[in-house]
C-alpha positions, 0 to 999 in steps of 0.5 A, spaced: 466 459 556 472 455 553 468 455 546 469 462 546 477 462 548 478 457 542 474 462 537 479 468 539 485 463 539 483 461 532 483 468 529 490 469 531 494 465 525 489 468 520 490 475 523 498 474 522 497 471 515 492 478 513 498 482 516 503 479 512 499 479 506 497 487 508 505 487 509 506 484 502 502 488 498 505 495 501 512 492 500 510 491 492 506 499 492 513 501 495 517 497 489 512 500 484 513 507 487 521 507 487 520 505 480 515 511 478 520 515 481 526 513 477 522 513 471 520 521 472 526 522 474 529 519 467 523 523 464 525 530 467 532 528 464 531 527 457 525 532 457 531 537 459 536 533 453 530 534 448 529 541 450 536 542 450 538 540 443 532 543 440 535 549 442 542 547 439 538 545 432 535 552 432 541 555 433 545 551 428 539 553 423 540 560 425 547 560 424 548 558 417 553 552 418 548 546 416 555 540 417 552 537 423 545 539 422 542 532 420 546 528 426 543 534 431 536 532 428 536 525 428 539 525 436 533 530 437 529 526 434 532 520 438 531 524 444 523 525 443 521 518 441 525 516 448 521 521 452 514 519 448 516 511 450 518 514 458 512 517 458 507 511 455 511 507 460 510 512 466 502 512 464 502 504 465 506 504 471 501 509 473 495 504 472 499 498 476 500 503 481 492 504 482 491 497 482 496 495 487 493 501 491 486 497 491 490 491 492 492 494 499 486 497 501 482 490 500 488 487 504 487 492 509 480 491 509 480 484 510 485 485 516 481 490 520 475 485 519 478 479 522 480 484 527 474 486 529 472 479 529 476 477 534 475 484 538 467 481 539 469 475 541 474 477 546 468 482 548 463 476 549 469 472 553 470 477 558 462 479 559 461 472 560 467 472 565 464 477 568 457 474 569 460 468 571 464 472 577 458 476 578 454 469 579 459 466 584 459 472 588 452 473 589 452 465 591 457 467 596 452 472 599 446 469 598 450 463 603 453 468 608 445 472 608 442 465 610 448 463 615 446 469 619 439 467 620 
């Protein structure tokens, strides 16, 4: 009985550690998602800059005024390169996010396994307690029965 109670108590610090790991993994995943959201916002911004630059470049080419053509082409090229590098980085962050999600799921599974083990020990403890209580009640009932004869 005391042994089962010790088993239950010994799992408390393990559960705390596992819960702390789950919290840390979730926090890190949140940071990754915030970074990803910022990158997506930047990607949309640069995409819009690129589209606007191409539109201005086409309008400039049609107008016949070629004075700013080289500078505008250079700006559009820079926007395209930045857009491409942001897209590549976003793909990398997607991979990091997926890996972190796996880490979080693994940490949650470990926590769940330890919690289930502790619950099994608690159920065994309750059953043993009920058995001992019933045994004590049976002994009392038997004594009363024997005294009444």
